[in-house]
GUDREN-481249 format. One record per residue (C-alpha): x, y, z. Coordinates in nm, 4 decimals, padded with zeros to 6 digits. Layout:
residues N
r east = X; north = Y; up = Z
...
***
This chain:
residues 275
r east = -00.0153; north = 00.0009; up = -00.0174
r east = 00.2548; north = 00.2422; up = 00.1032
r east = 00.4291; north = 00.1658; up = -00.2527
r east = 00.1590; north = 00.2816; up = -00.4172
r east = 00.1700; north = 00.6143; up = -00.2677
r east = 00.5354; north = 00.6596; up = -00.3382
r east = 00.4644; north = 00.5457; up = -00.7173
r east = 00.1842; north = 00.8124; up = -00.7096
r east = 00.3660; north = 01.0805; up = -00.5435
r east = 00.6714; north = 01.0074; up = -00.7763
r east = 00.4814; north = 01.0524; up = -01.0816
r east = 00.2856; north = 01.3828; up = -00.9424
r east = 00.6375; north = 01.5068; up = -00.8863
r east = 00.7497; north = 01.4405; up = -01.2088
r east = 00.4122; north = 01.6018; up = -01.3992
r east = 00.4651; north = 01.8807; up = -01.1798
r east = 00.8207; north = 01.9204; up = -01.3007
r east = 00.7416; north = 01.9244; up = -01.6549
r east = 00.4652; north = 02.1726; up = -01.6586
r east = 00.5720; north = 02.5166; up = -01.6826
r east = 00.3773; north = 02.7267; up = -01.5252
r east = 00.3200; north = 03.0581; up = -01.7589
r east = 00.3126; north = 03.4321; up = -01.5768
r east = 00.0138; north = 03.6441; up = -01.6954
r east = 00.2356; north = 03.8849; up = -01.8709
r east = 00.3796; north = 03.5574; up = -02.0961
r east = 00.0244; north = 03.4660; up = -02.1132
r east = -00.1204; north = 03.7701; up = -02.2546
r east = 00.2055; north = 03.8054; up = -02.4984
r east = 00.1267; north = 03.4748; up = -02.6245
r east = -00.2443; north = 03.5850; up = -02.6936
r east = -00.1182; north = 03.9036; up = -02.8723
r east = 00.1058; north = 03.6579; up = -03.1060
r east = -00.1971; north = 03.4246; up = -03.1646
r east = -00.4220; north = 03.7291; up = -03.2586
r east = -00.1450; north = 03.8964; up = -03.4748
r east = -00.0964; north = 03.5404; up = -03.6488
r east = -00.4694; north = 03.5186; up = -03.6911
r east = -00.4821; north = 03.8713; up = -03.8444
r east = -00.2113; north = 03.7734; up = -04.0528
r east = -00.3813; north = 03.4610; up = -04.2088
r east = -00.6913; north = 03.6938; up = -04.2479
r east = -00.4769; north = 03.9224; up = -04.4349
r east = -00.3120; north = 03.6370; up = -04.6289
r east = -00.6639; north = 03.4761; up = -04.7091
r east = -00.7809; north = 03.8279; up = -04.8688
r east = -00.4679; north = 03.8585; up = -05.1012
r east = -00.4978; north = 03.5122; up = -05.1678
r east = -00.8490; north = 03.5693; up = -05.2671
r east = -00.7634; north = 03.9110; up = -05.4773
r east = -00.5032; north = 03.7140; up = -05.6434
r east = -00.7248; north = 03.4207; up = -05.7576
r east = -00.9830; north = 03.7006; up = -05.8797
r east = -00.6798; north = 03.9000; up = -06.0449
r east = -00.5893; north = 03.5598; up = -06.2040
r east = -00.9053; north = 03.4933; up = -06.3417
r east = -00.9364; north = 03.8731; up = -06.4927
r east = -00.6246; north = 03.8342; up = -06.6636
r east = -00.7200; north = 03.4837; up = -06.8112
r east = -01.0155; north = 03.6761; up = -06.9723
r east = -00.7989; north = 03.9563; up = -07.0867
r east = -00.5389; north = 03.6960; up = -07.2256
r east = -00.8280; north = 03.5289; up = -07.3836
r east = -00.9538; north = 03.8259; up = -07.5230
r east = -00.5970; north = 03.9222; up = -07.6441
r east = -00.5726; north = 03.5850; up = -07.7938
r east = -00.8986; north = 03.6294; up = -08.0174
r east = -00.8068; north = 03.9463; up = -08.1364
r east = -00.4741; north = 03.8164; up = -08.2223
r east = -00.6022; north = 03.5634; up = -08.4124
r east = -00.8826; north = 03.7950; up = -08.5883
r east = -00.5598; north = 04.0061; up = -08.6644
r east = -00.3767; north = 03.7411; up = -08.7805
r east = -00.6762; north = 03.6795; up = -09.0107
r east = -00.7023; north = 04.0005; up = -09.1458
r east = -00.3311; north = 04.0246; up = -09.1846
r east = -00.3293; north = 03.6773; up = -09.4251
r east = -00.6474; north = 03.7861; up = -09.6208
r east = -00.4684; north = 04.1319; up = -09.7036
r east = -00.1622; north = 03.9589; up = -09.7420
r east = -00.3306; north = 03.7109; up = -09.9823
r east = -00.5056; north = 04.0258; up = -10.1552
r east = -00.1442; north = 04.2149; up = -10.1866
r east = 00.0046; north = 03.9082; up = -10.3562
r east = -00.3288; north = 03.8811; up = -10.6174
r east = -00.2866; north = 04.2686; up = -10.6436
r east = 00.0819; north = 04.2523; up = -10.6685
r east = -00.0048; north = 04.0004; up = -10.9676
r east = -00.2428; north = 04.1982; up = -11.1397
r east = -00.0175; north = 04.5282; up = -11.1319
r east = 00.2478; north = 04.3290; up = -11.2780
r east = 00.0165; north = 04.2025; up = -11.5891
r east = -00.1182; north = 04.5582; up = -11.6164
r east = 00.2380; north = 04.6802; up = -11.6267
r east = 00.3411; north = 04.4435; up = -11.8865
r east = 00.0203; north = 04.5298; up = -12.0836
r east = 00.0821; north = 04.9040; up = -12.0420
r east = 00.4365; north = 04.8521; up = -12.2137
r east = 00.3082; north = 04.6482; up = -12.4983
r east = 00.0142; north = 04.9340; up = -12.5564
r east = 00.2457; north = 05.1569; up = -12.5344
r east = 00.4904; north = 05.0197; up = -12.8058
r east = 00.1932; north = 04.9523; up = -12.9996
r east = 00.1132; north = 05.3293; up = -12.9669
r east = 00.4688; north = 05.4345; up = -13.0720
r east = 00.4440; north = 05.1716; up = -13.3730
r east = 00.1216; north = 05.3175; up = -13.4796
r east = 00.2522; north = 05.6852; up = -13.4427
r east = 00.5548; north = 05.5788; up = -13.6307
r east = 00.3570; north = 05.4650; up = -13.9093
r east = 00.1232; north = 05.7362; up = -13.9120
r east = 00.4473; north = 05.9843; up = -13.9320
r east = 00.5711; north = 05.7655; up = -14.2018
r east = 00.2246; north = 05.7718; up = -14.3967
r east = 00.1757; north = 06.1714; up = -14.3397
r east = 00.5493; north = 06.2337; up = -14.4874
r east = 00.4618; north = 06.0369; up = -14.7942
r east = 00.1838; north = 06.2188; up = -14.8161
r east = 00.3209; north = 06.5286; up = -14.8203
r east = 00.5768; north = 06.4072; up = -15.0555
r east = 00.3238; north = 06.3144; up = -15.3110
r east = 00.1439; north = 06.6171; up = -15.2490
r east = 00.4841; north = 06.7940; up = -15.3464
r east = 00.5919; north = 06.5940; up = -15.6691
r east = 00.2178; north = 06.6203; up = -15.7862
r east = 00.2072; north = 07.0199; up = -15.7519
r east = 00.5278; north = 07.0383; up = -15.9279
r east = 00.3963; north = 06.7945; up = -16.2297
r east = 00.0296; north = 06.9834; up = -16.1996
r east = 00.1704; north = 07.3100; up = -16.2312
r east = 00.0999; north = 07.4162; up = -16.5791
r east = -00.2862; north = 07.3444; up = -16.5139
r east = -00.3408; north = 07.5136; up = -16.1695
r east = -00.4740; north = 07.8193; up = -16.3350
r east = -00.6786; north = 07.6232; up = -16.5430
r east = -00.9566; north = 07.4940; up = -16.2547
r east = -00.7094; north = 07.2296; up = -16.0567
r east = -00.5751; north = 07.1710; up = -15.7093
r east = -00.3978; north = 06.9917; up = -15.4815
r east = -00.4319; north = 06.9456; up = -15.1346
r east = -00.4779; north = 06.7215; up = -14.8587
r east = -00.7475; north = 06.5644; up = -14.6605
r east = -00.7600; north = 06.2972; up = -14.4117
r east = -00.4350; north = 06.1749; up = -14.4832
r east = -00.5082; north = 06.1603; up = -14.8414
r east = -00.4306; north = 06.3967; up = -15.1142
r east = -00.6715; north = 06.5057; up = -15.3682
r east = -00.6443; north = 06.6206; up = -15.7112
r east = -00.9592; north = 06.7871; up = -15.8146
r east = -00.9920; north = 06.8834; up = -16.1892
r east = -01.2614; north = 07.1167; up = -16.2911
r east = -01.4991; north = 06.9683; up = -16.5417
r east = -01.3975; north = 07.2375; up = -16.8089
r east = -01.0806; north = 07.1232; up = -16.7744
r east = -01.1108; north = 06.7563; up = -16.9074
r east = -01.4686; north = 06.7699; up = -17.0789
r east = -01.6825; north = 06.9884; up = -17.3047
r east = -02.0067; north = 07.0976; up = -17.1476
r east = -02.2614; north = 06.7889; up = -17.0849
r east = -01.9539; north = 06.5636; up = -17.2258
r east = -01.8030; north = 06.2537; up = -17.0900
r east = -01.5463; north = 06.2387; up = -17.3664
r east = -01.2072; north = 06.3615; up = -17.2235
r east = -01.0612; north = 06.6765; up = -17.4237
r east = -00.7122; north = 06.7238; up = -17.5571
r east = -00.6352; north = 06.9694; up = -17.2394
r east = -00.7602; north = 06.7367; up = -17.0119
r east = -00.5333; north = 06.4301; up = -17.1379
r east = -00.1902; north = 06.6546; up = -17.0885
r east = -00.3290; north = 06.6791; up = -16.7335
r east = -00.3807; north = 06.3342; up = -16.6918
r east = -00.0764; north = 06.2367; up = -16.8868
r east = 00.1322; north = 06.4232; up = -16.6066
r east = -00.0721; north = 06.2468; up = -16.3073
r east = 00.0142; north = 05.9531; up = -16.4409
r east = 00.3830; north = 06.0018; up = -16.4842
r east = 00.3462; north = 06.0890; up = -16.1205
r east = 00.1159; north = 05.7725; up = -15.9958
r east = 00.3292; north = 05.4878; up = -16.1728
r east = 00.6205; north = 05.5889; up = -15.9760
r east = 00.4270; north = 05.5035; up = -15.6634
r east = 00.3227; north = 05.1774; up = -15.6753
r east = 00.1914; north = 05.1751; up = -15.2856
r east = -00.0572; north = 05.4820; up = -15.3683
r east = -00.4490; north = 05.3751; up = -15.4473
r east = -00.6370; north = 05.5600; up = -15.6071
r east = -01.0183; north = 05.6339; up = -15.6336
r east = -01.1742; north = 05.8503; up = -15.8766
r east = -01.4738; north = 06.0528; up = -15.7823
r east = -01.7276; north = 06.2240; up = -16.0456
r east = -01.9204; north = 06.5151; up = -15.8979
r east = -02.1887; north = 06.7447; up = -16.0704
r east = -02.3794; north = 07.0726; up = -15.9650
r east = -02.8008; north = 07.0584; up = -15.8996
r east = -02.8774; north = 07.1272; up = -16.2214
r east = -03.0945; north = 06.8697; up = -16.3940
r east = -02.9630; north = 06.7129; up = -16.7181
r east = -03.1385; north = 06.7399; up = -17.0328
r east = -03.1256; north = 06.6267; up = -17.3470
r east = -02.7997; north = 06.3996; up = -17.2786
r east = -02.8916; north = 06.1011; up = -17.4718
r east = -02.8049; north = 05.7880; up = -17.2481
r east = -02.7153; north = 06.0006; up = -16.9768
r east = -03.0307; north = 06.0002; up = -16.7975
r east = -02.9073; north = 06.2375; up = -16.4670
r east = -02.6358; north = 06.3570; up = -16.2222
r east = -02.5744; north = 05.9967; up = -16.1090
r east = -02.5213; north = 05.9007; up = -16.4652
r east = -02.3289; north = 06.2002; up = -16.5694
r east = -02.0914; north = 06.1517; up = -16.2527
r east = -02.0194; north = 05.7933; up = -16.3108
r east = -01.9461; north = 05.8111; up = -16.6670
r east = -01.6938; north = 06.0958; up = -16.6343
r east = -01.5269; north = 05.8932; up = -16.3725
r east = -01.5531; north = 05.5681; up = -16.5835
r east = -01.3787; north = 05.7908; up = -16.8495
r east = -01.1151; north = 05.9026; up = -16.6508
r east = -01.0479; north = 05.5412; up = -16.5082
r east = -01.0180; north = 05.4410; up = -16.8607
r east = -00.7748; north = 05.6778; up = -16.9663
r east = -00.5456; north = 05.6367; up = -16.6716
r east = -00.5616; north = 05.2466; up = -16.7444
r east = -00.5787; north = 05.1962; up = -17.1041
r east = -00.3563; north = 05.5094; up = -17.2158
r east = -00.1365; north = 05.5343; up = -16.9694
r east = -00.0728; north = 05.2134; up = -16.8526
r east = -00.1920; north = 05.2636; up = -16.4669
r east = -00.2401; north = 04.9409; up = -16.3042
r east = -00.6320; north = 04.8953; up = -16.2897
r east = -00.6123; north = 04.6713; up = -15.9634
r east = -00.5205; north = 05.0359; up = -15.8175
r east = -00.8131; north = 05.2170; up = -15.9413
r east = -01.1670; north = 05.2646; up = -15.8514
r east = -01.4256; north = 05.4649; up = -16.0371
r east = -01.7137; north = 05.6539; up = -15.8553
r east = -02.0020; north = 05.8639; up = -15.9036
r east = -02.1186; north = 06.1013; up = -15.6314
r east = -02.3737; north = 06.3126; up = -15.8304
r east = -02.4618; north = 06.6681; up = -15.6496
r east = -02.4914; north = 06.5020; up = -15.3571
r east = -02.0969; north = 06.5993; up = -15.1819
r east = -02.0982; north = 07.0022; up = -15.3075
r east = -01.7783; north = 07.2234; up = -15.2264
r east = -01.9968; north = 07.5424; up = -15.2373
r east = -02.3507; north = 07.4702; up = -15.1440
r east = -02.4456; north = 07.8300; up = -15.3663
r east = -02.6771; north = 07.8310; up = -15.6290
r east = -02.4342; north = 08.1117; up = -15.8289
r east = -02.2653; north = 08.0410; up = -16.1549
r east = -01.9576; north = 08.0469; up = -15.9868
r east = -02.0389; north = 07.7763; up = -15.7070
r east = -02.1980; north = 07.5094; up = -15.9672
r east = -01.8862; north = 07.5305; up = -16.1334
r east = -01.6572; north = 07.4528; up = -15.8133
r east = -01.8952; north = 07.1702; up = -15.7940
r east = -01.8599; north = 07.0404; up = -16.1094
r east = -01.5320; north = 06.8358; up = -16.0819
r east = -01.3548; north = 06.5297; up = -16.0923
r east = -01.1571; north = 06.4343; up = -15.7724
r east = -00.9173; north = 06.1822; up = -15.7966
r east = -00.8020; north = 06.0718; up = -15.4217
r east = -00.4747; north = 05.9216; up = -15.3782
r east = -00.4306; north = 05.7641; up = -15.0415
r east = -00.1233; north = 05.5788; up = -14.9063
r east = -00.2168; north = 05.1789; up = -14.8671
r east = -00.2056; north = 05.1149; up = -14.4692
r east = -00.1485; north = 04.7477; up = -14.4367
r east = 00.0965; north = 04.8158; up = -14.2046
r east = -00.1245; north = 05.0744; up = -14.0070
r east = -00.4442; north = 04.8612; up = -13.9838
r east = -00.2351; north = 04.5677; up = -13.9093
r east = -00.1079; north = 04.7289; up = -13.5956
r east = -00.4644; north = 04.8593; up = -13.4843
r east = -00.5773; north = 04.5036; up = -13.5411
r east = -00.3060; north = 04.3569; up = -13.2618
***
């Protein structure tokens, strides 16, 4: 029994020896530290919550930025494709423009050659026909063609389709020039005034008179002066293309004429235009 008491006393002594009795001051300090730690923990939890919210916000911003980037990248790719396509079109247009400019230059050069040839032909005809220019003969250029206009009195007796000697001399001089210019096409046009044809036998009207006078000149040039008939065309214009619309005698005289239209062959020019 005593042994039990001794053991209990030993245990109590041991327990009392191991326990530390805190003073009120230390106890309060521990409580304050505990409260501080609790407040710090609360602050950390608030910061953690804020950081989580900020993280979520940043995720949303990142998603928006990624969407914007994807849209901008798609637009960039589209613009790049458009640029490539436009660049190809620009290159093609530039090439086409260079070709057109080259063709334009060739056409302009051909026109200059034509104009030079036309002016040279006019000069030759004026010199060859100088002696007839006071007898109702004129030489001028219209629309790139040389017009040799011969008054009817220079070629035909009144109301006749037979060329007289003075007219033949003028046509002989004309033939000398055109036979040396094989690249010239020739159109012989007959023109009359507005007076009606009366008592001219087979000639019914001004159409007939203009056509028959044109064919008379054409026959003379081909049969007598050996002008290549493949180069000639004979047409009658009647009274419908007057030089002077007046009704006075001098106006009517101007309208009664044969016009020989000489035009350089323009095959080269036409080929350039058709390309």
